[in-house]
C-alpha positions in Angstrom: -0.1 -0.2 0.0 2.9 2.4 0.4 3.9 4.6 -2.1 7.5 5.0 -3.5 8.3 8.3 -5.4 10.9 7.3 -7.6 13.1 10.6 -8.3 13.5 9.9 -12.4 13.4 13.9 -13.7 11.8 16.7 -12.0 8.9 17.9 -11.4 6.9 15.1 -10.4 3.5 14.3 -9.7 0.6 12.0 -9.3 -2.2 10.8 -7.1 -3.1 8.5 -4.4 -5.9 7.2 -3.6 -6.1 6.0 0.2 -7.9 3.2 1.6 -11.4 2.5 1.5 -11.3 2.1 5.3 -11.5 5.5 6.9 -8.0 6.5 8.8 -6.6 3.7 7.6 -2.1 5.1 7.7 -0.9 5.0 3.9 3.0 5.5 3.8 4.7 8.1 1.2 8.2 7.1 0.8 10.0 10.8 -0.2 13.5 10.4 -2.6 16.6 11.9 -1.1 17.0 14.5 -3.9 13.9 16.9 -3.7 14.0 20.5 -2.3 9.7 20.3 -1.6 6.3 18.0 -1.6 3.3 19.6 -1.8 -0.1 17.7 -0.9 -3.6 18.4 -1.9 -5.8 16.3 -0.4 -9.6 16.0 -1.7 -11.7 15.3 1.4 -12.0 17.1 5.0 -10.6 15.4 8.0 -7.3 14.2 6.0 -4.3 13.9 8.3 -0.5 13.6 7.6 2.2 12.9 10.2 6.1 12.1 10.4 5.7 8.6 11.9 3.3 5.5 11.5 3.2 2.4 10.2 1.6 1.5 6.5 -1.8 -0.1 6.4 -2.4 0.7 10.0 -5.9 2.1 11.4 -5.2 5.0 13.2 -6.0 4.9 16.8 -4.3 6.8 19.4 -1.7 8.5 16.7 -1.6 12.4 16.4 -0.8 14.0 13.1 -1.6 17.9 11.4 -5.1 18.3 10.1 -5.1 19.5 6.8 -8.4 20.6 4.7 -9.8 19.7 1.8 -8.5 21.2 -1.0 -5.7 23.2 0.9 -2.1 22.7 -0.4 0.3 21.9 1.9 4.1 22.4 1.7 6.4 19.8 3.1 10.4 21.7 2.1 13.6 19.8 3.5 17.4 20.3 2.7 19.0 19.0 -0.7 21.3 16.6 1.8 18.0 15.2 3.5 18.3 11.3 3.8 14.8 9.2 2.2 12.4 9.1 4.4 8.6 9.1 4.9 5.5 10.9 5.6 2.2 9.1 6.2 -1.3 10.6 5.3 -4.9 9.4 6.2 -8.5 10.5 6.1 -11.9 10.1 7.6 -13.3 9.9 4.4 -13.0 6.4 2.8 -11.2 6.3 -0.7 -10.2 9.9 -0.2 -7.4 11.4 -3.0 -4.2 12.8 -2.5 -2.6 14.7 -5.3 1.4 15.3 -5.1 4.1 17.3 -6.3 7.6 16.9 -5.7 10.1 19.8 -7.1 13.9 19.7 -7.0 15.6 22.9 -5.6 16.0 25.8 -8.3 13.5 24.2 -10.7 
């Protein structure tokens, strides 16, 4: 269920459909060579977090709420190692549009 963003050429973009079970974590594995990630959730009640377990139903985990159709930006140093973020939604099968940009693009 995890999505790995592979750095082929920038900018990269795509869309993820979250689980049909509400509040199920979806891991997004980020590349090492990007400068900024942008996320847009299709549904209200969507959340992102710095830690989690892919395909796990959220029970006590806390995250940062993101409104539907709002853009959320995540910037990192170019020397950042590959790492993950986790997203979930209170709406079944919500979509997350993503865009990754390399520094200077």
